[in-house]
VEXDREN-2710 file (C-alpha; in Angstrom, 1 decimal):
% VEXDREN-2710
k/r/px/py/pz
1/MET/35.9/7.5/-18.7
2/ILE/32.2/7.8/-18.7
3/GLN/30.4/6.1/-21.6
4/PHE/27.7/7.9/-23.5
5/ALA/25.0/6.8/-25.8
6/ASP/25.9/6.8/-29.4
7/GLN/25.9/10.4/-30.5
8/LYS/25.2/9.4/-34.1
9/GLN/21.7/8.3/-33.4
10/GLU/19.1/10.4/-35.2
11/PHE/16.2/11.2/-32.9
12/ASN/13.6/11.4/-35.6
13/LYS/14.5/8.1/-37.3
14/ARG/13.0/5.5/-35.1
15/PRO/10.6/2.5/-35.4
16/THR/7.0/3.5/-35.2
17/LYS/5.1/2.3/-32.1
18/ILE/1.7/2.5/-33.7
19/GLY/-0.1/-0.8/-33.8
20/ARG/2.3/-2.8/-31.7
21/ARG/3.9/-2.8/-28.3
22/SER/6.8/-0.4/-28.2
23/LEU/10.4/-1.7/-28.2
24/SER/12.9/-0.3/-25.8
25/ARG/16.2/-0.6/-24.2
26/SER/16.2/0.0/-20.5
27/ILE/18.2/3.2/-20.0
28/SER/19.5/5.1/-17.2
29/GLN/23.0/6.3/-18.2
30/SER/23.6/4.5/-15.0
31/SER/24.5/2.1/-17.6
32/THR/24.4/2.3/-21.4
33/ASP/26.5/-0.9/-21.4
34/SER/23.6/-3.0/-20.1
35/TYR/21.1/-4.1/-22.8
36/SER/17.7/-4.8/-21.6
37/SER/14.6/-6.5/-22.9
38/ALA/13.3/-6.1/-26.4
39/ALA/10.0/-7.0/-24.9
40/SER/9.6/-3.9/-22.8
41/TYR/6.3/-2.1/-23.3
42/THR/3.9/0.3/-21.7
43/ASP/0.7/-1.0/-20.2
44/SER/-1.4/-2.4/-22.9
45/SER/-4.3/-0.2/-21.9
46/ASP/-2.4/2.8/-22.9
47/ASP/-2.6/4.5/-26.2
48/GLU/0.4/3.1/-28.1
49/THR/1.0/6.1/-30.3
50/SER/4.3/7.7/-29.3
51/PRO/3.8/11.1/-27.5
52/ARG/6.4/12.4/-30.0
53/ASP/3.9/11.8/-32.8
54/LYS/1.1/13.7/-31.0
55/GLN/0.2/17.4/-31.2
56/GLN/-0.9/18.4/-27.7
57/LYS/-1.6/21.7/-26.1
58/ASN/-2.5/22.6/-22.5
59/SER/-5.5/24.8/-21.6
60/LYS/-3.3/27.9/-22.0
61/GLY/-2.3/27.0/-25.5
62/SER/1.3/26.0/-24.7
63/SER/2.8/22.9/-26.5
64/ASP/6.2/23.1/-24.8
65/PHE/6.0/19.7/-23.3
66/CYS/5.7/16.0/-24.4
67/VAL/3.6/13.7/-22.2
68/LYS/1.5/10.6/-22.8
69/ASN/-1.9/12.4/-22.6
70/ILE/-2.5/15.9/-21.4
71/LYS/-6.1/15.0/-20.7
72/GLN/-5.0/13.0/-17.7
73/ALA/-4.0/16.2/-15.9
74/GLU/-7.0/16.3/-13.6
75/PHE/-6.1/12.9/-12.2
76/GLY/-2.5/13.8/-11.8
77/ARG/-3.4/17.0/-9.9
78/ARG/-5.3/14.9/-7.3
79/GLU/-2.3/12.7/-6.8
80/ILE/-0.1/15.8/-6.3
81/GLU/-2.5/17.2/-3.7
82/ILE/-2.4/13.9/-1.8
83/ALA/1.4/14.0/-1.8
84/GLU/1.4/17.6/-0.6
85/GLN/-0.2/16.5/2.7
86/GLU/2.8/14.2/3.4
87/MET/5.5/16.7/2.4
88/PRO/5.4/19.3/5.2
89/ALA/8.9/20.7/4.8
90/LEU/8.4/21.7/1.2
91/MET/5.1/23.3/2.0
92/ALA/6.8/25.2/4.8
93/LEU/9.4/26.5/2.3
94/ARG/6.7/27.7/0.0
95/LYS/5.1/29.6/2.9
96/ARG/8.4/31.2/3.7
97/ALA/9.0/32.2/0.1
98/GLN/5.7/34.1/-0.3
99/GLY/7.6/37.4/0.0
100/GLU/11.2/36.7/-0.9
101/LYS/12.1/34.5/-3.8
102/PRO/15.5/32.9/-3.2
103/LEU/15.5/31.2/-6.6
104/ALA/14.4/34.3/-8.6
105/GLY/16.3/34.1/-11.9
106/ALA/17.2/30.5/-11.5
107/LYS/16.7/28.3/-14.6
108/ILE/16.8/24.8/-13.4
109/VAL/16.9/21.8/-15.7
110/GLY/16.1/18.6/-14.0
111/CYS/16.3/14.8/-14.7
112/THR/14.6/12.8/-11.9
113/HIS/11.8/10.3/-11.4
114/ILE/8.6/12.1/-12.3
115/THR/6.2/11.2/-9.6
116/ALA/3.7/13.0/-7.5
117/GLN/6.4/13.7/-4.9
118/THR/8.8/15.1/-7.5
119/ALA/5.9/17.3/-8.7
120/VAL/5.6/18.8/-5.3
121/LEU/9.3/19.6/-5.4
122/MET/9.1/21.1/-8.9
123/GLU/6.2/23.3/-7.9
124/THR/8.0/24.4/-4.8
125/LEU/11.0/25.4/-6.9
126/GLY/8.6/27.4/-9.0
127/ALA/7.1/29.1/-5.9
128/LEU/10.6/30.0/-4.9
129/GLY/11.1/31.8/-8.1
130/ALA/12.7/29.3/-10.4
131/GLN/11.9/28.4/-14.0
132/CYS/12.2/24.7/-14.6
133/ARG/12.4/22.2/-17.5
134/TRP/12.2/18.5/-16.7
135/ALA/12.9/15.0/-18.1
136/ALA/12.7/11.6/-16.5
137/CYS/15.8/9.7/-15.3
138/ASN/14.1/6.3/-15.6
139/ILE/12.0/4.9/-18.5
140/TYR/9.5/3.1/-16.2
141/SER/9.0/5.3/-13.2
142/THR/7.1/8.3/-14.8
143/LEU/3.5/8.6/-13.7
144/ASN/1.8/9.7/-16.9
145/GLU/-1.0/11.6/-15.1
146/VAL/1.4/13.5/-13.0
147/ALA/3.5/14.5/-16.0
148/ALA/0.2/15.7/-17.6
149/ALA/-0.7/17.7/-14.5
150/LEU/2.7/19.4/-14.6
151/ALA/2.4/20.2/-18.3
152/GLU/-1.1/21.6/-17.7
153/SER/0.2/23.9/-15.0
154/GLY/2.9/25.3/-17.3
155/PHE/6.0/23.2/-16.6
156/PRO/7.9/22.0/-19.7
157/VAL/8.0/18.3/-19.0
158/PHE/9.2/15.7/-21.4
159/ALA/8.5/12.2/-20.0
160/TRP/6.2/9.2/-20.2
161/LYS/6.2/5.7/-18.9
162/GLY/7.8/3.2/-21.2
163/GLU/10.2/5.4/-23.2
164/SER/12.6/3.8/-25.6
165/GLU/16.3/4.7/-25.3
166/ASP/15.9/7.0/-28.3
167/ASP/13.0/8.7/-26.5
168/PHE/15.0/9.0/-23.3
169/TRP/17.8/11.0/-24.9
170/TRP/15.4/13.0/-27.0
171/CYS/13.5/14.1/-23.9
172/ILE/16.7/15.2/-22.2
173/ASP/17.8/17.1/-25.3
174/ARG/14.4/18.8/-25.5
175/CYS/14.9/20.1/-22.0
176/VAL/18.4/21.4/-22.6
177/ASN/18.4/22.5/-26.3
178/VAL/15.7/25.2/-26.5
179/GLU/16.0/28.6/-28.2
180/GLY/16.1/31.6/-25.8
181/TRP/16.5/29.6/-22.6
182/GLN/19.7/28.3/-21.0
183/PRO/19.9/26.6/-17.7
184/ASN/22.0/28.0/-14.9
185/MET/21.3/25.1/-12.4
186/ILE/21.1/21.3/-12.8
187/LEU/19.2/18.9/-10.6
188/ASP/20.2/15.3/-11.6
189/ASP/19.5/11.8/-10.5
190/GLY/22.0/9.3/-12.0
191/GLY/24.2/11.7/-14.0
192/ASP/22.5/11.3/-17.3
193/LEU/21.6/15.0/-17.7
194/THR/24.9/16.3/-16.5
195/HIS/26.9/14.2/-18.8
196/TRP/24.6/14.8/-21.8
197/ILE/25.4/18.5/-21.4
198/TYR/29.1/17.8/-21.0
199/LYS/29.0/15.8/-24.2
200/LYS/26.7/17.8/-26.4
201/TYR/26.7/21.4/-25.0
202/PRO/29.8/22.0/-22.9
203/ASN/29.7/25.7/-23.4
204/MET/26.5/25.8/-21.3
205/PHE/28.6/25.3/-18.2
206/LYS/29.9/28.8/-18.5
207/LYS/26.6/30.0/-17.2
208/ILE/25.7/27.1/-14.9
209/LYS/26.3/27.9/-11.2
210/GLY/26.1/24.4/-9.8
211/ILE/24.9/20.8/-10.0
212/VAL/22.8/19.0/-7.4
213/GLU/23.0/15.2/-7.6
214/GLU/21.2/12.7/-5.5
215/SER/22.2/9.2/-6.6
216/VAL/25.2/6.9/-5.8
217/THR/25.8/6.5/-9.5
218/GLY/25.7/10.2/-10.4
219/VAL/27.8/11.2/-7.4
220/HIS/30.4/8.6/-8.3
221/ARG/30.7/10.2/-11.7
222/LEU/31.0/13.7/-10.3
223/TYR/33.9/12.6/-8.1
224/GLN/35.5/11.0/-11.2
225/LEU/35.2/14.3/-13.1
226/SER/36.6/16.2/-10.0
227/LYS/39.5/13.9/-9.7
228/ALA/40.3/14.2/-13.4
229/GLY/40.1/18.0/-13.1
230/LYS/37.1/18.1/-15.5
231/LEU/34.4/19.3/-13.1
232/CYS/34.0/22.9/-14.2
233/VAL/31.3/24.0/-11.7
234/PRO/30.5/23.3/-8.0
235/ALA/28.4/20.3/-7.3
236/MET/26.4/19.3/-4.2
237/ASN/26.3/15.6/-3.2
238/VAL/22.9/15.1/-1.8
239/ASN/23.2/11.3/-1.8
240/ASP/25.7/11.3/1.1
241/SER/23.9/13.8/3.3
242/VAL/22.6/12.4/6.5
243/THR/19.0/13.2/5.5
244/LYS/19.3/11.1/2.4
245/GLN/21.3/8.1/3.7
246/LYS/19.6/7.7/7.1
247/PHE/16.1/8.3/5.9
248/ASP/15.4/7.8/2.2
249/ASN/17.8/4.9/1.7
250/LEU/16.9/3.1/4.9
251/TYR/13.2/3.8/5.7
252/CYS/12.0/4.2/2.1
253/CYS/13.5/0.9/1.0
254/ARG/12.4/-0.9/4.2
255/GLU/8.8/-0.2/3.2
256/SER/9.0/-0.4/-0.6
257/ILE/10.9/-3.6/-1.0
258/LEU/7.9/-5.6/0.3
259/ASP/5.5/-3.7/-1.7
260/GLY/7.5/-4.1/-4.9
261/LEU/7.9/-7.8/-4.5
262/LYS/4.3/-8.4/-3.6
263/ARG/2.9/-6.4/-6.5
264/THR/5.1/-8.2/-9.0
265/THR/5.0/-11.8/-7.7
266/ASP/2.2/-12.1/-5.2
267/MET/4.6/-14.1/-3.1
268/MET/4.6/-15.0/0.6
269/PHE/7.7/-13.9/2.5
270/GLY/7.5/-16.2/5.5
271/GLY/10.1/-19.0/5.3
272/LYS/11.6/-17.8/2.0
273/GLN/15.4/-17.8/1.8
274/VAL/16.7/-14.4/0.6
275/VAL/20.2/-13.1/-0.2
276/VAL/20.7/-9.3/0.0
277/CYS/23.8/-8.1/-1.8
278/GLY/25.1/-5.1/0.1
279/TYR/24.4/-3.9/3.7
280/GLY/24.5/-0.2/3.3
281/GLU/21.5/1.8/4.2
282/VAL/19.4/0.3/1.4
283/GLY/20.5/-3.2/2.3
284/LYS/19.7/-2.6/6.0
285/GLY/16.2/-1.5/5.1
286/CYS/15.5/-4.5/2.9
287/CYS/16.9/-7.0/5.4
288/ALA/14.9/-5.5/8.3
289/ALA/11.7/-5.7/6.3
290/LEU/12.2/-9.3/5.1
291/LYS/13.3/-10.5/8.5
292/ALA/10.2/-9.0/10.1
293/MET/8.1/-11.0/7.6
294/GLY/9.7/-14.3/8.6
295/SER/12.2/-14.6/5.7
296/ILE/15.6/-16.3/6.2
297/VAL/18.0/-13.6/5.2
298/TYR/21.7/-13.9/4.1
299/VAL/23.9/-10.9/3.4
300/THR/26.9/-10.4/1.1
301/GLU/29.2/-7.5/1.8
302/ILE/32.7/-6.2/0.8
303/ASP/33.1/-3.7/3.7
304/PRO/34.1/-5.3/7.0
305/ILE/32.3/-2.6/9.0
306/CYS/29.0/-3.1/7.2
307/ALA/29.6/-6.8/7.4
308/LEU/30.1/-6.7/11.1
309/GLN/26.9/-4.7/11.4
310/ALA/25.0/-7.4/9.5
311/CYS/26.4/-10.1/11.8
312/MET/25.4/-8.2/14.9
313/ASP/21.9/-7.5/13.5
314/GLY/21.5/-11.3/13.3
315/PHE/22.1/-12.0/9.6
316/ARG/24.4/-14.7/8.2
317/LEU/27.3/-13.2/6.2
318/VAL/28.1/-15.3/3.1
319/LYS/29.6/-15.2/-0.3
320/LEU/27.0/-15.3/-3.1
321/ASN/28.4/-18.5/-4.5
322/GLU/27.7/-20.3/-1.2
323/VAL/24.0/-19.8/-1.2
324/ILE/23.1/-19.1/-4.9
325/ARG/21.7/-22.6/-5.4
326/GLN/19.3/-22.6/-2.5
327/VAL/17.9/-19.0/-2.2
328/ASP/14.4/-18.1/-3.4
329/ILE/15.1/-14.4/-3.9
330/VAL/18.3/-12.4/-4.9
331/ILE/18.3/-8.6/-4.2
332/THR/21.1/-6.3/-5.2
333/CYS/21.7/-3.1/-3.2
334/THR/25.4/-2.2/-4.0
335/GLY/25.4/0.4/-6.9
336/ASN/28.2/-1.7/-8.4
337/LYS/28.6/-3.6/-11.6
338/ASN/28.1/-7.4/-12.3
339/VAL/27.3/-8.3/-8.8
340/VAL/25.1/-11.1/-10.1
341/THR/26.8/-12.6/-13.1
342/ARG/25.7/-15.1/-15.7
343/GLU/27.4/-17.9/-13.7
344/HIS/25.3/-17.0/-10.7
345/LEU/22.2/-16.9/-12.9
346/ASP/23.0/-20.3/-14.4
347/ARG/23.2/-21.8/-10.9
348/MET/20.0/-20.4/-9.5
349/LYS/17.2/-22.7/-8.5
350/ASN/14.0/-22.9/-10.6
351/SER/11.7/-19.9/-10.1
352/CYS/14.3/-17.8/-8.2
353/ILE/13.3/-14.1/-8.1
354/VAL/16.0/-11.7/-9.1
355/CYS/15.7/-7.9/-8.6
356/ASN/17.7/-4.8/-8.0
357/MET/17.2/-2.1/-5.4
358/GLY/20.3/-0.1/-6.3
359/HIS/20.1/2.9/-8.6
360/SER/22.3/1.4/-11.4
361/ASN/21.0/-1.3/-13.7
362/THR/24.4/-2.8/-14.0
363/GLU/24.2/-4.8/-10.8
364/ILE/22.6/-7.8/-12.5
365/ASP/24.3/-8.9/-15.8
366/VAL/21.1/-8.8/-17.8
367/ALA/23.0/-8.4/-21.0
368/SER/24.4/-12.0/-20.6
369/LEU/20.9/-13.3/-20.8
370/ARG/20.4/-12.0/-24.4
371/THR/21.5/-15.3/-26.0
372/PRO/19.6/-17.6/-28.4
373/GLU/19.4/-20.5/-26.1
374/LEU/17.4/-18.6/-23.5
375/THR/13.8/-17.7/-23.9
376/TRP/12.2/-14.5/-22.6
377/GLU/8.5/-14.7/-21.6
378/ARG/6.6/-11.6/-20.4
379/VAL/4.4/-12.4/-17.5
380/ARG/3.1/-8.9/-16.7
381/SER/4.4/-5.4/-16.9
382/GLN/8.1/-5.4/-15.8
383/VAL/8.0/-9.1/-14.8
384/ASP/9.8/-11.6/-17.1
385/HIS/10.5/-15.3/-17.1
386/VAL/13.9/-16.1/-18.5
387/ILE/13.8/-19.8/-19.4
388/TRP/16.8/-22.2/-19.8
389/PRO/16.9/-25.1/-22.3
390/ASP/16.2/-27.6/-19.5
391/GLY/13.1/-25.8/-18.5
392/LYS/14.5/-23.9/-15.5
393/ARG/13.4/-20.4/-15.2
394/ILE/14.1/-17.3/-13.2
395/VAL/11.8/-14.4/-12.5
396/LEU/13.5/-11.1/-13.5
397/LEU/11.9/-7.9/-12.2
398/ALA/12.0/-4.6/-14.0
399/GLU/14.7/-6.0/-16.3
400/GLY/17.4/-5.2/-13.7
401/LEU/16.3/-1.6/-13.2
402/VAL/15.6/-0.4/-9.7
403/LEU/12.5/-2.3/-8.5
404/PHE/10.9/0.1/-6.1
405/LEU/10.1/2.9/-8.5
406/PRO/8.3/1.1/-11.3
407/ARG/6.5/-1.4/-9.2
408/ALA/6.1/-0.1/-5.6
409/ALA/4.4/2.7/-3.8
410/LEU/7.0/5.0/-2.1
411/PRO/6.4/6.5/1.3
412/THR/5.9/10.2/0.5
413/PHE/6.9/11.4/3.9
414/VAL/10.4/10.0/3.5
415/LEU/10.7/11.4/0.0
416/SER/9.8/14.8/1.5
417/ILE/13.0/14.7/3.5
418/THR/15.2/14.1/0.4
419/ALA/13.3/16.6/-1.7
420/THR/13.7/19.3/0.9
421/THR/17.4/18.6/1.0
422/GLN/17.5/19.0/-2.8
423/ALA/15.7/22.3/-2.7
424/LEU/18.0/23.7/0.0
425/ALA/21.1/22.5/-2.0
426/LEU/19.8/24.4/-5.1
427/ILE/19.2/27.5/-3.0
428/GLU/22.6/27.3/-1.4
429/LEU/24.5/26.9/-4.7
430/TYR/22.5/29.5/-6.5
431/ASN/22.9/32.2/-3.8
432/ALA/26.4/31.4/-2.7
433/PRO/28.8/34.3/-3.1
434/GLU/31.6/33.9/-5.6
435/GLY/34.5/31.9/-4.1
436/ARG/32.5/30.0/-1.5
437/TYR/32.5/26.9/-3.6
438/LYS/35.3/25.8/-5.9
439/GLN/35.0/23.4/-8.8
440/ASP/34.5/20.4/-6.5
441/VAL/31.9/18.2/-4.9
442/TYR/30.4/19.2/-1.6
443/LEU/27.9/18.2/1.0
444/LEU/25.4/20.5/2.7
445/PRO/26.7/21.3/6.2
446/LYS/25.1/19.3/9.1
447/LYS/23.2/22.4/10.2
448/MET/21.0/22.0/7.1
449/ASP/20.6/18.3/7.7
450/GLU/19.3/19.1/11.2
451/TYR/17.1/21.8/9.8
452/VAL/15.4/19.5/7.3
453/ALA/14.8/17.0/10.1
454/SER/13.4/19.6/12.4
455/LEU/10.8/20.7/9.7
456/HIS/9.3/17.2/9.8
457/LEU/9.1/16.7/13.5
458/PRO/5.8/18.6/14.0
459/THR/4.0/15.9/12.0
460/PHE/4.6/13.6/14.9
461/ASP/3.8/16.2/17.6
462/ALA/7.4/15.8/18.6
463/HIS/9.1/18.1/21.1
464/LEU/12.9/18.6/21.1
465/THR/14.8/18.9/24.3
466/GLU/17.0/22.0/24.4
467/LEU/20.5/22.1/26.0
468/THR/21.1/24.3/28.9
469/ASP/24.0/26.7/28.6
470/GLU/25.9/24.6/31.1
471/GLN/25.3/21.4/29.1
472/ALA/26.2/23.0/25.8
473/LYS/29.5/24.3/27.3
474/TYR/30.2/20.8/28.7
475/LEU/29.7/19.2/25.2
476/GLY/31.5/22.0/23.4
477/LEU/28.5/22.7/21.2
478/ASN/26.4/25.7/20.3
479/LYS/23.1/25.0/22.1
480/ASN/21.2/25.4/18.9
481/GLY/23.4/23.1/16.8
482/PRO/24.9/21.8/14.7
483/PHE/25.0/18.7/16.9
484/LYS/27.0/16.6/14.4
485/PRO/30.3/17.5/12.9
486/ASN/30.7/17.8/9.2
487/TYR/32.6/14.6/9.0
488/TYR/29.7/12.7/10.4
489/ARG/28.7/10.1/7.8
490/CYS/31.0/11.6/5.2
491/SER/34.2/13.7/5.6
492/SER/34.2/15.4/2.3
493/CYS/32.0/18.4/3.2
494/ARG/34.1/21.6/3.0
495/ALA/31.3/24.1/3.3
496/GLN/31.6/25.5/6.8
497/ASN/29.0/28.3/6.5
498/CYS/25.7/28.2/4.8
499/GLY/23.9/31.0/3.0
500/ILE/20.5/29.2/3.3
501/VAL/20.4/30.1/7.0
502/GLU/20.7/33.7/6.1
503/TRP/17.7/33.5/3.9
504/LEU/15.6/31.3/6.2
505/GLY/16.2/33.8/9.1
506/TRP/17.1/33.3/12.7
507/ARG/14.1/31.3/13.8
508/ASP/12.9/28.1/12.2
509/LEU/9.3/27.0/11.8
510/ILE/9.0/25.0/15.0
511/GLY/10.2/27.8/17.2
512/HIS/13.8/27.2/18.1
513/ARG/16.7/29.4/16.9
514/ILE/18.8/28.6/13.8
515/GLU/22.1/30.4/14.0
516/LEU/25.4/30.2/12.1
517/GLY/27.9/28.3/14.3
END
């Protein structure tokens, strides 16, 4: 069963952060069983007073938010405006929704990374008619100025960079437990919010119409609930949609892995020996980027199909034990638990860099490093030396949390694809007639994957070729799609028809028809 944070903790009884660096446990309920550094802290330049101890109001007099500094709103607004330029599909949805509001009456509670890109999604949901309340799914990834900009524009946001575990759950609770407002939709990244509601406020699910989840960890938990017969509302698995797997996981990680490693370590990649644990879409992106920079890349994999792909892409398939003594960098991309164990950590060479690109922070057994004989030394924000008695040290990044969000710039255009898929999933679940979706986990139909992709093509001045009637008949396809079956990439999709198409109309934004198959 899913493990939860201790419900006996009292939110208001916590160590003060004034006058010292704030203590924290890395949290994503992706793993409450992994204890992270007591040396975590926000940037030293930040005001160290906890936002929970501040009385702040936006220019409209509202105090229904908790961010680091509301005065940073102007800077955050500029970042959001930059992101809007690289998120054409969400901007197109806003334009379409100027008249009709497909999310009118929706009350969405969200728990995601709070970045400029997520802000564009949140403001798009608002333009579509929804009311939103938001918390962060990661204690490091929040951009304080963006959170301030959202709070200034009227969004109840509860998040800041460098939250403690107590702060983390307090923020989620503030989003959910508010007088006179009850959510009827959930947008989650990691499962924290969903399971907090299950644990603390199960009666809320009587009015919740659906859950949209975008992470491996959160989706896995939804399937667990479904299998156990405890999933009481329909859920949409965005993570396994084609637009998430083939774009976000692959292209986003291909660019951000280099940026994250460079920002944290200033290292040169040429000639370095790297082992990438997992050759899914994230692993493929990481391997491709490192290979292109001249690194010698090894791959570990449990799936023979992915393993064969790695071999045919020119990578050496190994067991971690075979190369752990010689590699310079270890990167986990599996979403699993204890992929890198204490035994592996003990055998690593001096100055080996260890980081995680999967969502869960359980992949590296950081808890096993909390022993008296090992010394932790903070190098810079989210970079720690862990030093053995003989003087050997490893470089641990982001305390085992996902590297690319705290310490790397993410390609906004790729995130636009995932964010659009999330928006459409919310629209679909919210507007679906009773009976279309059971209490189970679904994927959006491939028609919507193709639609999301089509909205991004004009950016490249790309022109699709259209099938002739004869060609479509020969292939057995509707000439306007879908061109992939529902079992493409994942066979669990049971939604054959999609109400989003009815709202979007019969013609998409680049001129070719969208029809129900």
